[in-house]
DSSP file (Angstrom, degrees, kcal/mol; ACC not computed):
  #  RESIDUE AA STRUCTURE BP1 BP2  ACC     N-H-->O    O-->H-N    N-H-->O    O-->H-N    TCO  KAPPA ALPHA  PHI   PSI    X-CA   Y-CA   Z-CA
    1    1 A X              0   0    0      0, 0.0     2,-0.2     0, 0.0    14,-0.1   0.000 360.0 360.0 360.0  -5.6    0.7   -2.2    6.8
    2    2 A X        -     0   0    0     20,-0.2     2,-0.5    21,-0.0     6,-0.1  -0.484 360.0-146.8 -74.6 143.6    0.5   -4.2    3.7
    3    3 A X    >   -     0   0    0      4,-0.2     3,-2.5    -2,-0.2     8,-0.1  -0.945  31.3-102.8-108.8 125.9    2.7   -7.3    3.5
    4    4 A X  T 3  S+     0   0    0     -2,-0.5     3,-0.1     1,-0.3    49,-0.0  -0.189 107.2  14.2 -51.0 131.7    4.0   -8.1    0.0
    5    5 A X  T 3  S+     0   0    0      1,-0.3     2,-0.3     0, 0.0    -1,-0.3   0.475 107.3 106.8  82.6   2.4    2.1  -11.0   -1.4
    6    6 A X    <   -     0   0    0     -3,-2.5    -1,-0.3     1,-0.0    -3,-0.1  -0.862  66.8-124.0-114.7 148.8   -0.7  -10.8    1.2
    7    7 A X     >  -     0   0    0     -2,-0.3     4,-2.7    -3,-0.1    -4,-0.2  -0.339  33.4-104.0 -78.4 168.0   -4.2   -9.5    0.8
    8    8 A X  H  > S+     0   0    0      1,-0.2     4,-2.5     2,-0.2     5,-0.2   0.900 124.4  53.1 -58.2 -39.6   -5.6   -6.7    3.0
    9    9 A X  H  > S+     0   0    0      2,-0.2     4,-2.0     1,-0.2    -1,-0.2   0.914 109.8  46.3 -63.6 -43.5   -7.5   -9.4    4.9
   10   10 A X  H  > S+     0   0    0      2,-0.2     4,-2.3     1,-0.2    -2,-0.2   0.910 113.0  49.5 -66.2 -42.0   -4.4  -11.4    5.5
   11   11 A X  H  X S+     0   0    0     -4,-2.7     4,-2.4     1,-0.2    -2,-0.2   0.900 109.8  52.2 -63.2 -40.7   -2.4   -8.3    6.6
   12   12 A X  H  X>S+     0   0    0     -4,-2.5     5,-2.2    -5,-0.2     4,-0.8   0.909 110.1  48.1 -61.9 -42.5   -5.2   -7.3    8.9
   13   13 A X  H  <5S+     0   0    0     -4,-2.0     3,-0.5     3,-0.2    -2,-0.2   0.922 111.8  49.2 -64.8 -43.9   -5.2  -10.7   10.6
   14   14 A X  H  <5S+     0   0    0     -4,-2.3    -2,-0.2     1,-0.2    -1,-0.2   0.908 118.6  38.9 -61.3 -43.2   -1.4  -10.7   11.0
   15   15 A X  H  <5S-     0   0    0     -4,-2.4    -1,-0.2    -5,-0.2    -2,-0.2   0.479 108.0-125.7 -88.0  -2.9   -1.4   -7.2   12.5
   16   16 A X  T  <5S+     0   0    0     -4,-0.8     2,-0.3    -3,-0.5    -3,-0.2   0.916  70.7 115.4  56.7  48.0   -4.6   -7.8   14.5
   17   17 A X  S   <S-     0   0    0     -5,-2.2    -1,-0.2    -6,-0.1    -2,-0.1  -0.830  71.3 -84.5-132.7 172.9   -6.4   -4.8   13.1
   18   18 A X     >  -     0   0    0     -2,-0.3     4,-1.7     1,-0.1     3,-0.2  -0.385  32.8-117.7 -77.8 159.5   -9.4   -4.3   10.9
   19   19 A X  H  > S+     0   0    0      1,-0.2     4,-2.6     2,-0.2     5,-0.2   0.876 117.1  58.8 -61.3 -37.8   -9.3   -4.4    7.1
   20   20 A X  H  > S+     0   0    0      1,-0.2     4,-2.5     2,-0.2    -1,-0.2   0.867 103.1  51.9 -59.8 -37.6  -10.4   -0.8    7.1
   21   21 A X  H  > S+     0   0    0      2,-0.2     4,-2.5    -3,-0.2    -1,-0.2   0.910 109.5  49.1 -65.8 -42.4   -7.3    0.1    9.1
   22   22 A X  H  X S+     0   0    0     -4,-1.7     4,-2.3     2,-0.2    -2,-0.2   0.942 113.5  46.5 -61.6 -47.5   -5.0   -1.6    6.7
   23   23 A X  H  X S+     0   0    0     -4,-2.6     4,-2.5     1,-0.2    -2,-0.2   0.897 112.0  51.3 -62.1 -40.9   -6.7    0.1    3.7
   24   24 A X  H  X S+     0   0    0     -4,-2.5     4,-2.3     2,-0.2    -1,-0.2   0.921 110.9  47.5 -63.0 -44.8   -6.6    3.5    5.5
   25   25 A X  H  X S+     0   0    0     -4,-2.5     4,-2.3     1,-0.2    -1,-0.2   0.885 112.3  49.8 -64.9 -38.6   -2.8    3.1    6.3
   26   26 A X  H  X S+     0   0    0     -4,-2.3     4,-2.5     2,-0.2    -1,-0.2   0.913 110.3  50.0 -66.4 -41.7   -2.1    2.1    2.7
   27   27 A X  H  X S+     0   0    0     -4,-2.5     4,-2.3     2,-0.2    -2,-0.2   0.915 111.9  48.1 -63.1 -42.9   -4.1    5.1    1.3
   28   28 A X  H  X S+     0   0    0     -4,-2.3     4,-2.3     2,-0.2    -1,-0.2   0.913 112.0  49.6 -63.7 -42.6   -2.2    7.5    3.6
   29   29 A X  H  X S+     0   0    0     -4,-2.3     4,-2.6     1,-0.2    -2,-0.2   0.909 111.3  48.8 -63.3 -42.4    1.1    5.9    2.6
   30   30 A X  H  X S+     0   0    0     -4,-2.5     4,-2.5     2,-0.2    -1,-0.2   0.891 110.6  50.6 -66.2 -39.5    0.3    6.2   -1.1
   31   31 A X  H  X S+     0   0    0     -4,-2.3     4,-2.3     2,-0.2    -2,-0.2   0.922 111.5  48.9 -62.5 -43.3   -0.8    9.9   -0.7
   32   32 A X  H  X S+     0   0    0     -4,-2.3     4,-2.6     1,-0.2     5,-0.2   0.939 112.5  47.1 -61.1 -48.0    2.5   10.6    1.1
   33   33 A X  H  X S+     0   0    0     -4,-2.6     4,-3.1     1,-0.2     5,-0.4   0.904 110.9  52.1 -62.2 -41.1    4.6    8.9   -1.6
   34   34 A X  H  X S+     0   0    0     -4,-2.5     4,-1.7     1,-0.2    -1,-0.2   0.914 112.7  45.1 -61.7 -42.5    2.7   10.7   -4.4
   35   35 A X  H  < S+     0   0    0     -4,-2.3    -2,-0.2     1,-0.2    -1,-0.2   0.907 119.3  41.5 -67.2 -41.6    3.3   14.1   -2.8
   36   36 A X  H  < S+     0   0    0     -4,-2.6    -2,-0.2    -5,-0.2    -1,-0.2   0.867 123.9  34.3 -76.7 -37.8    7.0   13.4   -2.1
   37   37 A X  H  X S-     0   0    0     -4,-3.1     4,-0.5    -5,-0.2    -3,-0.2   0.710 105.4-124.6 -92.2 -21.7    7.9   11.7   -5.3
   38   38 A X  H  X  -     0   0    0     -4,-1.7     4,-2.3    -5,-0.4     5,-0.2  -0.072  35.5 -71.8  88.6 161.4    5.7   13.6   -7.7
   39   39 A X  H  > S+     0   0    0      1,-0.2     4,-2.3     2,-0.2     5,-0.2   0.866 127.6  49.9 -61.7 -42.2    3.2   12.1  -10.1
   40   40 A X  H  > S+     0   0    0      2,-0.2     4,-1.9     1,-0.2    -1,-0.2   0.936 114.7  42.4 -68.2 -45.8    5.6   10.5  -12.6
   41   41 A X  H  X S+     0   0    0     -4,-0.5     4,-2.5     1,-0.2    -1,-0.2   0.865 112.5  55.9 -67.7 -34.0    7.7    8.7  -10.0
   42   42 A X  H  X S+     0   0    0     -4,-2.3     4,-2.5     2,-0.2    -2,-0.2   0.931 107.6  47.9 -61.7 -45.8    4.6    7.7   -8.2
   43   43 A X  H  X S+     0   0    0     -4,-2.3     4,-2.2     1,-0.2    -1,-0.2   0.880 111.0  51.8 -64.5 -37.2    3.2    6.0  -11.3
   44   44 A X  H  X S+     0   0    0     -4,-1.9     4,-2.6     2,-0.2    -1,-0.2   0.923 110.2  49.0 -62.3 -44.5    6.5    4.3  -11.9
   45   45 A X  H  X S+     0   0    0     -4,-2.5     4,-2.7     2,-0.2    -2,-0.2   0.925 110.8  49.3 -61.2 -45.7    6.4    3.0   -8.3
   46   46 A X  H  X S+     0   0    0     -4,-2.5     4,-2.1     1,-0.2    -1,-0.2   0.900 111.6  50.1 -61.0 -41.2    2.9    1.7   -8.7
   47   47 A X  H  X S+     0   0    0     -4,-2.2     4,-1.6     2,-0.2    -2,-0.2   0.926 111.7  47.3 -63.1 -45.2    3.8    0.0  -11.9
   48   48 A X  H  X S+     0   0    0     -4,-2.6     4,-1.1     1,-0.2    -2,-0.2   0.899 110.9  51.1 -65.5 -40.4    6.8   -1.7  -10.4
   49   49 A X  H  X S+     0   0    0     -4,-2.7     4,-0.9     1,-0.2     3,-0.4   0.883 107.5  54.4 -63.7 -37.2    4.8   -2.8   -7.3
   50   50 A X  H  < S+     0   0    0     -4,-2.1     3,-0.4     1,-0.2    -1,-0.2   0.853 104.4  54.4 -63.7 -34.7    2.2   -4.3   -9.7
   51   51 A X  H  < S+     0   0    0     -4,-1.6    -1,-0.2     1,-0.2    -2,-0.2   0.777 103.7  56.2 -70.5 -25.7    4.9   -6.3  -11.4
   52   52 A X  H  <        0   0    0     -4,-1.1    -1,-0.2    -3,-0.4    -2,-0.2   0.738 360.0 360.0 -77.7 -22.8    6.0   -7.8   -8.1
   53   53 A X     <        0   0    0     -4,-0.9    -1,-0.2    -3,-0.4    -2,-0.2   0.466 360.0 360.0 -85.2 360.0    2.5   -9.2   -7.3
């Protein structure tokens, strides 16, 4: 539910959900990616996403 360049609060407002819901969805998505990609690719993805912000 996160929108690139937006805070959790901004994403929650756009999607008309609570900040907790946005955080929960992001945590679930990250767990899924970590399981599917493996730890090394997951860390690479997190690093690349950090560079975009």
